[in-house]
C-alpha angles and dihedrals in degrees: 000000000000131000089244114184095156090276098107114124136197129207115206142151117256110225097210097064105004092243121146112241128209105198135171105235095239095044126098095218136028142193117281124221135177094227134042090228091058091049092049092049090051092048093049092050093048093048093048092049091048092054099261142302141154124302114204117193120198123197129228089278092056095247120128109266099179145348126208130181112215134195130329132093133021105256108195090204106035117181115259108255109227095175106057 
């Protein structure tokens, strides 16, 4: 269960021009970047500034590569992060 406040973001590769897109999940458009790393950095910054949320990163094949919950709240029993 996420702390969804409408701040969750997804990073994915746009097929039409091969750009990496950082997009808020409820938005119609996102921010385009030449590299996946730049898009991830942008997504992390925007989530942190918005008070937290979940960042989902998709690979070139469109499958989810990783998920990370950022910022917000003081969970007394946070899940153990096995990815980072």
